[in-house]
Chimera marker file (.cmm) of the C-alpha trace (Angstrom):
<marker_set name="trace">
<marker id="1" x="-7.372" y="-8.929" z="-11.934" r="1" g="1" b="0" radius="0.5"/>
<marker id="2" x="-4.202" y="-7.438" z="-11.103" r="1" g="1" b="0" radius="0.5"/>
<marker id="3" x="0.162" y="-9.135" z="-11.034" r="1" g="1" b="0" radius="0.5"/>
<marker id="4" x="1.393" y="-9.328" z="-7.567" r="1" g="1" b="0" radius="0.5"/>
<marker id="5" x="4.671" y="-7.370" z="-9.186" r="1" g="1" b="0" radius="0.5"/>
<marker id="6" x="2.034" y="-4.333" z="-9.842" r="1" g="1" b="0" radius="0.5"/>
<marker id="7" x="0.268" y="-4.518" z="-6.498" r="1" g="1" b="0" radius="0.5"/>
<marker id="8" x="3.842" y="-4.162" z="-4.760" r="1" g="1" b="0" radius="0.5"/>
<marker id="9" x="5.283" y="-1.616" z="-6.294" r="1" g="1" b="0" radius="0.5"/>
<marker id="10" x="1.296" y="0.329" z="-6.712" r="1" g="1" b="0" radius="0.5"/>
<marker id="11" x="1.670" y="-0.425" z="-2.008" r="1" g="1" b="0" radius="0.5"/>
<marker id="12" x="5.406" y="0.566" z="-2.258" r="1" g="1" b="0" radius="0.5"/>
<marker id="13" x="4.421" y="4.042" z="-3.640" r="1" g="1" b="0" radius="0.5"/>
<marker id="14" x="1.129" y="4.376" z="-2.733" r="1" g="1" b="0" radius="0.5"/>
<marker id="15" x="3.219" y="4.973" z="1.209" r="1" g="1" b="0" radius="0.5"/>
<marker id="16" x="6.351" y="6.908" z="-0.413" r="1" g="1" b="0" radius="0.5"/>
<marker id="17" x="8.786" y="4.321" z="-0.078" r="1" g="1" b="0" radius="0.5"/>
<marker id="18" x="11.966" y="3.685" z="-1.901" r="1" g="1" b="0" radius="0.5"/>
<marker id="19" x="12.346" y="0.315" z="-3.654" r="1" g="1" b="0" radius="0.5"/>
<marker id="20" x="15.359" y="0.511" z="-1.296" r="1" g="1" b="0" radius="0.5"/>
<marker id="21" x="13.434" y="1.045" z="1.758" r="1" g="1" b="0" radius="0.5"/>
<marker id="22" x="11.896" y="-1.753" z="1.290" r="1" g="1" b="0" radius="0.5"/>
<marker id="23" x="14.564" y="-3.895" z="0.486" r="1" g="1" b="0" radius="0.5"/>
<marker id="24" x="16.503" y="-3.408" z="3.410" r="1" g="1" b="0" radius="0.5"/>
<marker id="25" x="12.802" y="-3.491" z="5.959" r="1" g="1" b="0" radius="0.5"/>
<marker id="26" x="13.256" y="-7.193" z="3.666" r="1" g="1" b="0" radius="0.5"/>
<marker id="27" x="17.200" y="-7.790" z="4.193" r="1" g="1" b="0" radius="0.5"/>
<marker id="28" x="17.291" y="-7.927" z="0.409" r="1" g="1" b="0" radius="0.5"/>
<marker id="29" x="19.723" y="-6.829" z="-2.176" r="1" g="1" b="0" radius="0.5"/>
<marker id="30" x="17.736" y="-3.757" z="-4.245" r="1" g="1" b="0" radius="0.5"/>
<marker id="31" x="18.193" y="-5.338" z="-7.235" r="1" g="1" b="0" radius="0.5"/>
<marker id="32" x="16.331" y="-8.625" z="-5.991" r="1" g="1" b="0" radius="0.5"/>
<marker id="33" x="13.155" y="-6.253" z="-4.601" r="1" g="1" b="0" radius="0.5"/>
<marker id="34" x="13.952" y="-4.669" z="-8.506" r="1" g="1" b="0" radius="0.5"/>
<marker id="35" x="13.481" y="-8.212" z="-10.044" r="1" g="1" b="0" radius="0.5"/>
<marker id="36" x="9.834" y="-8.379" z="-7.722" r="1" g="1" b="0" radius="0.5"/>
<marker id="37" x="8.651" y="-5.401" z="-9.217" r="1" g="1" b="0" radius="0.5"/>
<marker id="38" x="9.479" y="-6.510" z="-12.395" r="1" g="1" b="0" radius="0.5"/>
<marker id="39" x="7.930" y="-9.544" z="-12.800" r="1" g="1" b="0" radius="0.5"/>
<marker id="40" x="11.657" y="-11.333" z="-13.618" r="1" g="1" b="0" radius="0.5"/>
<marker id="41" x="11.488" y="-13.100" z="-10.444" r="1" g="1" b="0" radius="0.5"/>
<marker id="42" x="9.208" y="-15.156" z="-8.103" r="1" g="1" b="0" radius="0.5"/>
<marker id="43" x="8.649" y="-13.334" z="-4.543" r="1" g="1" b="0" radius="0.5"/>
<marker id="44" x="8.843" y="-16.034" z="-1.531" r="1" g="1" b="0" radius="0.5"/>
<marker id="45" x="6.115" y="-16.592" z="0.541" r="1" g="1" b="0" radius="0.5"/>
<marker id="46" x="8.047" y="-15.569" z="3.917" r="1" g="1" b="0" radius="0.5"/>
<marker id="47" x="8.232" y="-12.321" z="1.767" r="1" g="1" b="0" radius="0.5"/>
<marker id="48" x="4.697" y="-12.377" z="0.515" r="1" g="1" b="0" radius="0.5"/>
<marker id="49" x="4.073" y="-12.427" z="4.525" r="1" g="1" b="0" radius="0.5"/>
<marker id="50" x="7.062" y="-9.699" z="5.094" r="1" g="1" b="0" radius="0.5"/>
<marker id="51" x="5.136" y="-7.233" z="2.534" r="1" g="1" b="0" radius="0.5"/>
<marker id="52" x="2.008" y="-8.376" z="4.005" r="1" g="1" b="0" radius="0.5"/>
<marker id="53" x="3.560" y="-6.698" z="7.233" r="1" g="1" b="0" radius="0.5"/>
<marker id="54" x="5.349" y="-4.025" z="6.177" r="1" g="1" b="0" radius="0.5"/>
<marker id="55" x="2.123" y="-2.068" z="4.707" r="1" g="1" b="0" radius="0.5"/>
<marker id="56" x="-0.155" y="-3.510" z="7.657" r="1" g="1" b="0" radius="0.5"/>
<marker id="57" x="-2.698" y="-5.883" z="4.808" r="1" g="1" b="0" radius="0.5"/>
<marker id="58" x="-3.000" y="-9.478" z="4.138" r="1" g="1" b="0" radius="0.5"/>
<marker id="59" x="-1.744" y="-11.566" z="2.229" r="1" g="1" b="0" radius="0.5"/>
<marker id="60" x="-4.104" y="-11.693" z="0.144" r="1" g="1" b="0" radius="0.5"/>
<marker id="61" x="-4.206" y="-8.088" z="-0.124" r="1" g="1" b="0" radius="0.5"/>
<marker id="62" x="-0.728" y="-8.919" z="-2.233" r="1" g="1" b="0" radius="0.5"/>
<marker id="63" x="-1.748" y="-11.907" z="-4.016" r="1" g="1" b="0" radius="0.5"/>
<marker id="64" x="-5.076" y="-10.378" z="-5.137" r="1" g="1" b="0" radius="0.5"/>
<marker id="65" x="-7.471" y="-11.917" z="-3.582" r="1" g="1" b="0" radius="0.5"/>
<marker id="66" x="-9.463" y="-8.911" z="-2.468" r="1" g="1" b="0" radius="0.5"/>
<marker id="67" x="-12.521" y="-9.167" z="-4.006" r="1" g="1" b="0" radius="0.5"/>
<marker id="68" x="-11.197" y="-6.592" z="-7.020" r="1" g="1" b="0" radius="0.5"/>
<marker id="69" x="-10.184" y="-3.622" z="-3.913" r="1" g="1" b="0" radius="0.5"/>
<marker id="70" x="-6.319" y="-4.115" z="-4.442" r="1" g="1" b="0" radius="0.5"/>
<marker id="71" x="-5.183" y="-0.807" z="-6.135" r="1" g="1" b="0" radius="0.5"/>
<marker id="72" x="-8.437" y="1.000" z="-5.789" r="1" g="1" b="0" radius="0.5"/>
<marker id="73" x="-10.348" y="1.668" z="-1.983" r="1" g="1" b="0" radius="0.5"/>
<marker id="74" x="-7.455" y="-0.234" z="-0.542" r="1" g="1" b="0" radius="0.5"/>
<marker id="75" x="-4.768" y="1.881" z="-2.378" r="1" g="1" b="0" radius="0.5"/>
<marker id="76" x="-6.861" y="4.705" z="-1.466" r="1" g="1" b="0" radius="0.5"/>
<marker id="77" x="-7.430" y="4.450" z="1.457" r="1" g="1" b="0" radius="0.5"/>
<marker id="78" x="-4.172" y="3.637" z="2.212" r="1" g="1" b="0" radius="0.5"/>
<marker id="79" x="-3.380" y="6.731" z="0.545" r="1" g="1" b="0" radius="0.5"/>
<marker id="80" x="-5.559" y="9.074" z="2.202" r="1" g="1" b="0" radius="0.5"/>
<marker id="81" x="-4.103" y="7.787" z="5.662" r="1" g="1" b="0" radius="0.5"/>
<marker id="82" x="-0.739" y="8.206" z="4.954" r="1" g="1" b="0" radius="0.5"/>
<marker id="83" x="-1.808" y="11.316" z="4.214" r="1" g="1" b="0" radius="0.5"/>
<marker id="84" x="-3.846" y="11.957" z="7.053" r="1" g="1" b="0" radius="0.5"/>
<marker id="85" x="-0.110" y="10.956" z="9.453" r="1" g="1" b="0" radius="0.5"/>
<marker id="86" x="2.449" y="12.501" z="7.119" r="1" g="1" b="0" radius="0.5"/>
<marker id="87" x="0.765" y="16.182" z="7.087" r="1" g="1" b="0" radius="0.5"/>
<marker id="88" x="0.149" y="15.533" z="10.876" r="1" g="1" b="0" radius="0.5"/>
<marker id="89" x="-4.173" y="16.984" z="10.206" r="1" g="1" b="0" radius="0.5"/>
<marker id="90" x="-6.426" y="16.698" z="12.983" r="1" g="1" b="0" radius="0.5"/>
<marker id="91" x="-8.794" y="13.697" z="12.384" r="1" g="1" b="0" radius="0.5"/>
<marker id="92" x="-11.461" y="15.586" z="14.275" r="1" g="1" b="0" radius="0.5"/>
<marker id="93" x="-10.998" y="18.871" z="12.253" r="1" g="1" b="0" radius="0.5"/>
<marker id="94" x="-11.313" y="16.305" z="9.328" r="1" g="1" b="0" radius="0.5"/>
<marker id="95" x="-14.394" y="14.794" z="11.003" r="1" g="1" b="0" radius="0.5"/>
<marker id="96" x="-16.234" y="18.139" z="10.909" r="1" g="1" b="0" radius="0.5"/>
<marker id="97" x="-15.294" y="18.764" z="7.546" r="1" g="1" b="0" radius="0.5"/>
<marker id="98" x="-16.456" y="15.697" z="6.259" r="1" g="1" b="0" radius="0.5"/>
<marker id="99" x="-19.777" y="16.508" z="7.619" r="1" g="1" b="0" radius="0.5"/>
<marker id="100" x="-19.683" y="19.616" z="6.947" r="1" g="1" b="0" radius="0.5"/>
<marker id="101" x="-18.996" y="18.902" z="2.639" r="1" g="1" b="0" radius="0.5"/>
<marker id="102" x="-22.425" y="15.753" z="3.895" r="1" g="1" b="0" radius="0.5"/>
<marker id="103" x="-25.317" y="18.527" z="4.600" r="1" g="1" b="0" radius="0.5"/>
<marker id="104" x="-24.330" y="20.869" z="2.218" r="1" g="1" b="0" radius="0.5"/>
<marker id="105" x="-24.613" y="18.149" z="-0.157" r="1" g="1" b="0" radius="0.5"/>
<marker id="106" x="-27.552" y="16.839" z="1.201" r="1" g="1" b="0" radius="0.5"/>
<link id1="1" id2="2" r="1" g="1" b="0" radius="0.2"/>
<link id1="2" id2="3" r="1" g="1" b="0" radius="0.2"/>
<link id1="3" id2="4" r="1" g="1" b="0" radius="0.2"/>
<link id1="4" id2="5" r="1" g="1" b="0" radius="0.2"/>
<link id1="5" id2="6" r="1" g="1" b="0" radius="0.2"/>
<link id1="6" id2="7" r="1" g="1" b="0" radius="0.2"/>
<link id1="7" id2="8" r="1" g="1" b="0" radius="0.2"/>
<link id1="8" id2="9" r="1" g="1" b="0" radius="0.2"/>
<link id1="9" id2="10" r="1" g="1" b="0" radius="0.2"/>
<link id1="10" id2="11" r="1" g="1" b="0" radius="0.2"/>
<link id1="11" id2="12" r="1" g="1" b="0" radius="0.2"/>
<link id1="12" id2="13" r="1" g="1" b="0" radius="0.2"/>
<link id1="13" id2="14" r="1" g="1" b="0" radius="0.2"/>
<link id1="14" id2="15" r="1" g="1" b="0" radius="0.2"/>
<link id1="15" id2="16" r="1" g="1" b="0" radius="0.2"/>
<link id1="16" id2="17" r="1" g="1" b="0" radius="0.2"/>
<link id1="17" id2="18" r="1" g="1" b="0" radius="0.2"/>
<link id1="18" id2="19" r="1" g="1" b="0" radius="0.2"/>
<link id1="19" id2="20" r="1" g="1" b="0" radius="0.2"/>
<link id1="20" id2="21" r="1" g="1" b="0" radius="0.2"/>
<link id1="21" id2="22" r="1" g="1" b="0" radius="0.2"/>
<link id1="22" id2="23" r="1" g="1" b="0" radius="0.2"/>
<link id1="23" id2="24" r="1" g="1" b="0" radius="0.2"/>
<link id1="24" id2="25" r="1" g="1" b="0" radius="0.2"/>
<link id1="25" id2="26" r="1" g="1" b="0" radius="0.2"/>
<link id1="26" id2="27" r="1" g="1" b="0" radius="0.2"/>
<link id1="27" id2="28" r="1" g="1" b="0" radius="0.2"/>
<link id1="28" id2="29" r="1" g="1" b="0" radius="0.2"/>
<link id1="29" id2="30" r="1" g="1" b="0" radius="0.2"/>
<link id1="30" id2="31" r="1" g="1" b="0" radius="0.2"/>
<link id1="31" id2="32" r="1" g="1" b="0" radius="0.2"/>
<link id1="32" id2="33" r="1" g="1" b="0" radius="0.2"/>
<link id1="33" id2="34" r="1" g="1" b="0" radius="0.2"/>
<link id1="34" id2="35" r="1" g="1" b="0" radius="0.2"/>
<link id1="35" id2="36" r="1" g="1" b="0" radius="0.2"/>
<link id1="36" id2="37" r="1" g="1" b="0" radius="0.2"/>
<link id1="37" id2="38" r="1" g="1" b="0" radius="0.2"/>
<link id1="38" id2="39" r="1" g="1" b="0" radius="0.2"/>
<link id1="39" id2="40" r="1" g="1" b="0" radius="0.2"/>
<link id1="40" id2="41" r="1" g="1" b="0" radius="0.2"/>
<link id1="41" id2="42" r="1" g="1" b="0" radius="0.2"/>
<link id1="42" id2="43" r="1" g="1" b="0" radius="0.2"/>
<link id1="43" id2="44" r="1" g="1" b="0" radius="0.2"/>
<link id1="44" id2="45" r="1" g="1" b="0" radius="0.2"/>
<link id1="45" id2="46" r="1" g="1" b="0" radius="0.2"/>
<link id1="46" id2="47" r="1" g="1" b="0" radius="0.2"/>
<link id1="47" id2="48" r="1" g="1" b="0" radius="0.2"/>
<link id1="48" id2="49" r="1" g="1" b="0" radius="0.2"/>
<link id1="49" id2="50" r="1" g="1" b="0" radius="0.2"/>
<link id1="50" id2="51" r="1" g="1" b="0" radius="0.2"/>
<link id1="51" id2="52" r="1" g="1" b="0" radius="0.2"/>
<link id1="52" id2="53" r="1" g="1" b="0" radius="0.2"/>
<link id1="53" id2="54" r="1" g="1" b="0" radius="0.2"/>
<link id1="54" id2="55" r="1" g="1" b="0" radius="0.2"/>
<link id1="55" id2="56" r="1" g="1" b="0" radius="0.2"/>
<link id1="56" id2="57" r="1" g="1" b="0" radius="0.2"/>
<link id1="57" id2="58" r="1" g="1" b="0" radius="0.2"/>
<link id1="58" id2="59" r="1" g="1" b="0" radius="0.2"/>
<link id1="59" id2="60" r="1" g="1" b="0" radius="0.2"/>
<link id1="60" id2="61" r="1" g="1" b="0" radius="0.2"/>
<link id1="61" id2="62" r="1" g="1" b="0" radius="0.2"/>
<link id1="62" id2="63" r="1" g="1" b="0" radius="0.2"/>
<link id1="63" id2="64" r="1" g="1" b="0" radius="0.2"/>
<link id1="64" id2="65" r="1" g="1" b="0" radius="0.2"/>
<link id1="65" id2="66" r="1" g="1" b="0" radius="0.2"/>
<link id1="66" id2="67" r="1" g="1" b="0" radius="0.2"/>
<link id1="67" id2="68" r="1" g="1" b="0" radius="0.2"/>
<link id1="68" id2="69" r="1" g="1" b="0" radius="0.2"/>
<link id1="69" id2="70" r="1" g="1" b="0" radius="0.2"/>
<link id1="70" id2="71" r="1" g="1" b="0" radius="0.2"/>
<link id1="71" id2="72" r="1" g="1" b="0" radius="0.2"/>
<link id1="72" id2="73" r="1" g="1" b="0" radius="0.2"/>
<link id1="73" id2="74" r="1" g="1" b="0" radius="0.2"/>
<link id1="74" id2="75" r="1" g="1" b="0" radius="0.2"/>
<link id1="75" id2="76" r="1" g="1" b="0" radius="0.2"/>
<link id1="76" id2="77" r="1" g="1" b="0" radius="0.2"/>
<link id1="77" id2="78" r="1" g="1" b="0" radius="0.2"/>
<link id1="78" id2="79" r="1" g="1" b="0" radius="0.2"/>
<link id1="79" id2="80" r="1" g="1" b="0" radius="0.2"/>
<link id1="80" id2="81" r="1" g="1" b="0" radius="0.2"/>
<link id1="81" id2="82" r="1" g="1" b="0" radius="0.2"/>
<link id1="82" id2="83" r="1" g="1" b="0" radius="0.2"/>
<link id1="83" id2="84" r="1" g="1" b="0" radius="0.2"/>
<link id1="84" id2="85" r="1" g="1" b="0" radius="0.2"/>
<link id1="85" id2="86" r="1" g="1" b="0" radius="0.2"/>
<link id1="86" id2="87" r="1" g="1" b="0" radius="0.2"/>
<link id1="87" id2="88" r="1" g="1" b="0" radius="0.2"/>
<link id1="88" id2="89" r="1" g="1" b="0" radius="0.2"/>
<link id1="89" id2="90" r="1" g="1" b="0" radius="0.2"/>
<link id1="90" id2="91" r="1" g="1" b="0" radius="0.2"/>
<link id1="91" id2="92" r="1" g="1" b="0" radius="0.2"/>
<link id1="92" id2="93" r="1" g="1" b="0" radius="0.2"/>
<link id1="93" id2="94" r="1" g="1" b="0" radius="0.2"/>
<link id1="94" id2="95" r="1" g="1" b="0" radius="0.2"/>
<link id1="95" id2="96" r="1" g="1" b="0" radius="0.2"/>
<link id1="96" id2="97" r="1" g="1" b="0" radius="0.2"/>
<link id1="97" id2="98" r="1" g="1" b="0" radius="0.2"/>
<link id1="98" id2="99" r="1" g="1" b="0" radius="0.2"/>
<link id1="99" id2="100" r="1" g="1" b="0" radius="0.2"/>
<link id1="100" id2="101" r="1" g="1" b="0" radius="0.2"/>
<link id1="101" id2="102" r="1" g="1" b="0" radius="0.2"/>
<link id1="102" id2="103" r="1" g="1" b="0" radius="0.2"/>
<link id1="103" id2="104" r="1" g="1" b="0" radius="0.2"/>
<link id1="104" id2="105" r="1" g="1" b="0" radius="0.2"/>
<link id1="105" id2="106" r="1" g="1" b="0" radius="0.2"/>
</marker_set>
């Protein structure tokens, strides 16, 4: 099971955020947040809750209690969602393309 410091770093990177941006969101110094990611400081429960709100996930996801999906399927879904938003991809066209690919593969 992944450690929480690795998980919070993965989610931050998957969401294309810097430590400075996350620390501003949490209203803490960047160095404090940096210590959370390196595992040098324990993360307070309130911070875990704030991070889960930031990433729109459950605290369990940050704690690594999601059937070992953290860092794999959930992370990939977040990356895809962020890419779709960032690139302003038309969802309907994307669905059409996926269906077309599935038909070709079948």
